[in-house]
C-alpha positions in Angstrom: 54.2 106.4 106.8 52.1 107.2 104.3 52.9 106.0 100.5 54.7 109.2 98.8 56.9 109.3 102.0 58.0 105.9 101.8 59.1 106.2 98.4 60.7 109.4 98.7 62.9 107.8 101.7 63.6 104.7 99.4 64.9 106.7 96.7 67.5 109.1 99.0 68.3 105.7 100.1 68.6 104.3 96.6 70.4 107.5 95.6 72.8 107.4 98.3 73.9 103.7 98.1 74.8 104.4 94.0 76.9 107.8 94.8 78.8 105.8 97.1 79.5 103.2 95.2 80.1 105.3 92.0 82.6 107.6 93.8 84.3 104.8 95.5 85.5 103.8 92.2 87.0 106.9 91.4 89.7 107.5 93.9 92.5 108.2 92.4 96.1 106.1 93.2 99.1 108.6 92.6 101.8 106.2 94.0 101.9 104.5 90.6 101.5 101.5 92.1 98.7 100.1 90.9 96.7 96.8 92.9 98.2 94.0 91.3 101.5 93.6 91.5 103.2 92.1 87.6 104.3 89.0 87.1 107.9 87.9 88.4 110.3 85.5 86.7 108.5 85.3 83.5 109.0 82.2 81.0 106.3 80.4 79.2 106.1 79.6 75.3 103.0 80.0 73.1 102.6 77.3 70.8 101.1 80.1 67.4 99.1 77.0 66.3 96.8 76.3 69.2 93.6 77.4 68.2 94.1 79.9 71.7 97.1 81.8 70.8 95.0 82.2 67.0 95.0 85.8 67.8 98.4 86.5 67.5 99.0 85.1 64.1 97.7 88.4 62.6 98.9 92.0 62.8 96.6 93.7 66.2 96.2 90.8 67.8 96.3 90.0 71.6 95.9 88.1 73.9 96.2 87.3 77.8 97.8 84.6 79.8 99.3 84.6 83.4 98.7 88.2 84.0 100.6 89.2 80.9 99.5 90.7 77.3 101.0 89.7 74.6 100.3 91.4 71.1 101.6 91.4 67.6 101.5 94.8 66.6 100.8 96.0 62.6 104.4 96.1 61.8 104.4 92.0 62.8 106.7 92.1 66.4 105.3 90.7 69.0 105.6 92.2 72.6 104.5 91.4 76.1 103.9 93.5 79.0 101.7 93.5 82.4 97.6 93.3 81.7 97.2 95.2 85.2 96.9 99.0 85.0 99.3 100.8 87.0 96.9 103.5 88.0 94.5 101.0 89.7 95.1 97.7 88.3 92.2 96.8 85.4 93.2 95.4 82.7 94.5 97.0 79.9 93.7 96.2 75.9 96.3 96.6 72.9 94.8 99.4 70.2 96.8 98.2 67.2 95.3 101.2 65.2 97.5 104.0 67.7 100.3 101.0 67.9 99.5 101.5 72.1 97.9 99.9 75.1 94.8 101.3 77.0 93.4 101.4 79.9 89.5 101.6 79.5 88.9 102.2 83.0 90.4 105.9 83.7 91.9 106.6 79.7 96.3 105.8 80.8 98.0 105.3 77.5 101.1 103.6 77.2 103.8 102.5 74.4 104.4 99.0 73.1 107.4 99.4 75.9 105.1 100.1 78.5 106.3 103.7 78.9 103.4 105.8 80.0 102.6 107.8 77.3 99.1 110.0 79.3 98.2 109.2 82.7 96.2 109.3 85.4 99.1 105.8 85.3 102.3 107.3 86.8 103.9 104.0 86.5 105.0 101.9 83.7 103.7 98.4 82.8 106.1 95.9 83.2 107.9 95.0 80.0 108.8 90.9 79.1 111.1 89.8 76.4 109.7 87.6 73.4 111.6 85.2 71.1 109.8 83.4 68.1 111.1 80.1 67.4 109.4 78.2 64.3 105.7 78.4 66.1 106.8 79.0 69.4 107.0 81.8 70.8 108.5 82.3 74.2 108.2 85.6 77.0 110.4 85.7 79.6 111.7 88.0 82.4 
């Protein structure tokens, strides 16, 4: 085998592997089930004085805890929803400027109560209750 032929074979093999990897990541799950079930029987408390929870002291801040994204909206209210997108399980982010949750993997948008605004996700994020007492924020089912 000559050098030129070897390099052509190598390039084709690499392209085939790369293509299968990329296309495999673009499969669509229309079931709405995602890949990660939302947490159940949730009941935990975050001390807002702790450095690990400091982002919640500012409107627009958010953190991830126990499979849940906890955020503080620009109006100052706290929200808590499952952090795994219902489309394929990617981690959603809170976008304070639009007051929505966004999945960076495929572009799904959710309202702060978990309702789908724009797909490909078809099922809502599971929403959890929040209750603030002093510096303690309780998240529960």
